[in-house]
C-alpha angles and dihedrals in degrees: 000000000000117000115241123214128203117275123225108287095016117131116241123200110224097161117134113284095220113182091002092062096094092053095045123095125214110265141185111243101180130019121178135150095279104012138065125178122183141166109236114202117197123178119220112280095020123117137206097211125225111303143143129237122225092242145005113307147185126216115202118186108223096178140350124020136283138177117230121204110201138128090023095299142084121237130183119230121197131177108307096023121118133184133191122218123193122238112299094357107163112240144160131201128208123188112229088178131009101290145177124204132193106223121193119188123190098208118220122227115256 
């Protein structure tokens, strides 16, 4: 089954998942030439190891809590917190609690 992404003008629900969080998979919400937006779901204790995005990005914590390793330091993000990372900034994310993040990547041209 092909994954569908939101079309221009289509409403997207990014409210907290609550009890459904543990059964929800990460998913891409918007994909366009220079933009990708996805909901990243990470269960407590799980890690997204050190990696780089192919563009500048924002991470917005929608629910739960994560630790972000970037710029040589660790920061905690909780619901309502957002951070910006420059193009290709190495980073890792660890879930301290079940969490969902809204990730927006401004893709660079290759």
